[in-house]
C-alpha positions as CSV (number, residue, x, y, z in Angstrom):
1,X,0.8,37.9,-58.1
2,X,-0.1,38.7,-54.9
3,X,1.9,40.0,-52.4
4,X,0.2,38.4,-49.0
5,X,2.2,36.1,-47.1
6,X,2.2,32.4,-46.9
7,X,0.6,31.7,-44.0
8,X,1.5,28.1,-42.1
9,X,-1.3,25.6,-41.9
10,X,-3.6,26.1,-39.3
11,X,-3.8,22.6,-37.0
12,X,-7.3,21.2,-36.5
13,X,-9.5,22.6,-33.6
14,X,-9.3,18.9,-31.7
15,X,-5.0,18.9,-32.1
16,X,-4.0,19.3,-28.5
17,X,0.0,20.3,-30.4
18,X,1.9,23.5,-31.3
19,X,3.3,24.1,-34.8
20,X,7.0,24.7,-35.3
21,X,8.6,26.3,-36.9
22,X,9.9,24.3,-39.5
23,X,6.4,22.9,-40.0
24,X,5.9,20.0,-38.1
25,X,4.0,19.7,-35.2
26,X,4.9,18.2,-31.8
27,X,1.7,17.1,-29.6
28,X,2.2,17.0,-26.1
29,X,1.9,14.3,-23.9
30,X,-0.7,14.8,-20.6
31,X,0.7,14.0,-17.7
32,X,-1.0,11.3,-15.4
33,X,-1.0,11.7,-11.6
34,X,-1.0,8.4,-10.1
35,X,-1.7,7.8,-6.7
36,X,0.4,5.4,-4.5
37,X,-1.4,2.2,-3.4
38,X,-4.2,2.3,-0.3
39,X,-2.1,1.0,2.8
40,X,-3.6,-1.7,5.3
41,X,-2.6,-2.5,8.9
42,X,-2.6,-5.6,10.3
43,X,-4.1,-6.2,13.7
44,X,-3.7,-9.2,16.2
45,X,-7.4,-9.6,18.4
46,X,-6.6,-10.1,21.8
47,X,-7.9,-13.9,23.1
48,X,-7.9,-15.9,26.7
49,X,-5.7,-18.5,25.2
50,X,-3.0,-18.1,23.3
51,X,0.0,-17.3,25.2
52,X,2.0,-14.1,25.0
53,X,5.2,-15.9,24.3
54,X,3.9,-16.8,20.8
55,X,2.3,-13.9,20.0
56,X,5.9,-12.2,20.9
57,X,7.1,-15.1,18.4
58,X,5.0,-14.1,15.4
59,X,5.4,-10.3,15.8
60,X,9.6,-11.2,15.6
61,X,8.9,-14.1,13.2
62,X,6.7,-12.5,10.7
63,X,6.4,-8.2,11.2
64,X,10.7,-8.5,12.1
65,X,9.8,-6.5,15.2
66,X,12.8,-6.1,17.6
67,X,12.0,-8.4,21.3
68,X,11.4,-5.0,23.5
69,X,8.8,-3.3,20.6
70,X,7.1,-7.0,20.0
71,X,6.7,-7.5,24.1
72,X,5.5,-3.7,24.1
73,X,2.8,-4.3,21.0
74,X,1.9,-8.0,22.6
75,X,1.3,-5.8,25.9
76,X,-1.4,-3.7,23.9
77,X,-3.1,-6.2,22.5
78,X,-3.2,-7.7,25.8
79,X,-4.5,-4.6,27.6
80,X,-6.8,-2.6,24.9
81,X,-8.2,-6.3,23.2
82,X,-6.3,-5.4,19.5
83,X,-2.9,-3.8,18.7
84,X,-1.0,-2.8,15.2
85,X,1.7,-4.6,13.9
86,X,2.5,-3.2,10.6
87,X,1.5,-0.7,7.8
88,X,1.3,-2.1,4.5
89,X,-0.1,-2.2,0.7
90,X,-2.8,-4.4,0.5
91,X,-1.3,-7.6,-1.3
92,X,1.5,-7.8,1.6
93,X,-1.1,-7.3,4.6
94,X,-3.3,-10.0,2.9
95,X,0.0,-12.8,3.1
96,X,1.1,-11.3,6.6
97,X,-2.7,-12.2,7.5
98,X,-2.9,-15.6,6.2
99,X,1.0,-16.6,7.3
100,X,-0.1,-15.2,10.8
101,X,-2.9,-17.3,10.7
102,X,-1.7,-20.5,9.1
103,X,1.3,-20.7,11.9
104,X,-1.6,-20.2,15.0
105,X,-3.2,-22.9,13.4
106,X,-0.4,-25.3,13.2
107,X,0.6,-24.1,17.0
108,X,-3.2,-24.6,17.8
109,X,-3.8,-21.4,19.0
110,X,-7.2,-19.2,18.1
111,X,-5.4,-16.2,17.3
112,X,-7.4,-13.7,15.0
113,X,-5.1,-11.6,12.6
114,X,-7.1,-9.2,10.6
115,X,-6.0,-5.9,8.0
116,X,-8.3,-2.7,7.9
117,X,-7.7,0.1,5.9
118,X,-5.2,2.8,7.3
């Protein structure tokens, strides 16, 4: 009998694992990096027909702003032509846009609400 020590089997080159002392192989799982969901701004656009009180009500009811914040956003919309109501994930932003547009149509106002990538 030869005096050469017994060598453990060598794993194949394509095996990403490592050999343990007991002869088993542990395969390491590669960590996956997930990115956070892309965010979208929901904006209201100024028009000359929708009452300011209605815009404040929309900001309070659909975006949960207090009266002072809603008034400030409404004034920004009035002076700058558009204003950010909130920043949300894509599905939430799309739902908010649809809810605001439906409320404006029910009330007979031409208020426009859009979303764009933040």
